N, C-alpha and C positions, 0 to 999 in steps of 0.2 A: 372825299375825292370826287372831283368833277371830271368826267371823261370829256376830251375835246379832240377835234381833228388836229393833225399836225402836218407841217410842211414837208413834202418829199425832199426839198432842197436841204433839209436839216439832217439827212441821213449821210453818214460818212462812209467812205470806202477806202480800204488799204490793202495792199498786196505785200506779202513777205518777200524780202530779197533772198532768193534761193541760193545766192552765193555767200550771204551772211545771215544765216538763220537767226531769228529773233529780232531782226531789223525790219521794221514796217515802213512802207512808203505810201503816202497819200496819193490817190489817183485823182487828179484834178481835171477840170473841164467837163464834168458830168452834168447833164441837164435832164436826163431821164433814166429811170431804172425800173426793172420789173423782175419779180421773183416768181417762178412758175413751179408747179408741183405736178408730178405724174405718178401713176401707180400701175403695177402689173398684178393681175389677179389670176387665180387658177380656178377652173371650173370644178366644183365638187358635186355637181348634180349626179344622181344615180336613180335607179328605179324607185327607191323609197321616197324620192323627192316629189313623186306624184305629179310630174309635169311642171313643177315650180323650179325656176333656175336657182342654183345655189353656187356661191363662190366665196373665196377668201382672198384678202389682200396678201400678196407674197413679197412685194418689193415696192419701195418708195424711192422716187428720184426727184431731184430738185435742180433748178438752173437759176442763175442770176445773170441778167443782161444789164449792162451799163452802156449808155450812149451819151454822146456829147460832141464837143468840138476838140479837134486835135490841136494841142498847144505846142508852140515852137518858140524857142528863145530867139529874139530878133537879132542878137549879136552873134551867138555861137552856132545857131541852127539846131541845137539839141532840143529834142522833144521833152515834154514833161517827164520827170523821172518815174512817176508811177505808170504812165502810159508806156514808157520805154520798157519797164520791167514786165508789164503784161505782155507786150509784144515779144519780148525775149522768151518768156515762158511758153508762149504759143508755138514757138519753133522747136520745143523740146519733145522727145519721144520716149515711149516706154515709161519706166519708173520715174525718169527725170521730168516727164511731162506733168507730174503732180506737184502743185505748189499750194500756197495758202492764201486765202482771201478772207477778210473780215469786214463786217459792217455793223453799224449801230446808229441809232438816233444820237444826236450830239449830247443830249442830257442823260442817256442811258448810262448805267454803271458797269455794264458788261458788253463785250463784243460777241456776236455770233461768228464762229470761225468755221470755215470749210476747207477741207483738202479737196482740191479740184484741178481739172485740166481746163484749158481755155481755148476758145476758138474766136479769132478776130472776126469782127463784122466788116461791112463795107466801109471804105473810106472814100471821101470825095465830096463833090458839090458842084453847083452850077456857077454861072457867071457872077452872080451877086450873092453867093453863099460863102460862109466860112467852112473850112474843111471838116467834114463829119468824121467821127471816130466811134467805134463800138467794139465790145467784147462780151462773150457769153462764157460764164464759168459753169461747168457741170460738176456737181458735187460727187465725190467718190468716198463712200463711207458715211458715217453719221456726222451730224453737226456737233460741235462742241462750243463751249463758251469760255471766256476768260475775262478777268476784271480789267476795266479801263484804268490806265494810270492817272 
């Protein structure tokens, strides 16, 4: 096995249709993504620590941000179905705010799947720009995996 670098553009992103569970929709127009990690720790230092800080990791958080261009059908005016589903999910509250997103390299045999809520990023652009589009998924619970068809 020879390890090699791979293209970010070969990573695929899909969102589950919350109205039809089990139906996945490709999110198109993406040109940048980032996955971030955070942790929460608790201080376990006491007198026996003799002045040395001690702590333990108590919580792990992850976010996935996808950014790109907003896609719009030139005839109907409808936006990309994946982007539309992400936008609809971002408007939901409480238990209904949780949806599913999955991502994987195009040659992977499994998807990484998150239950997450989504926050839309800024949309817009300047005089000579294409309209930007972005969304950040915040994972709720642990990641899972599922086989790719």
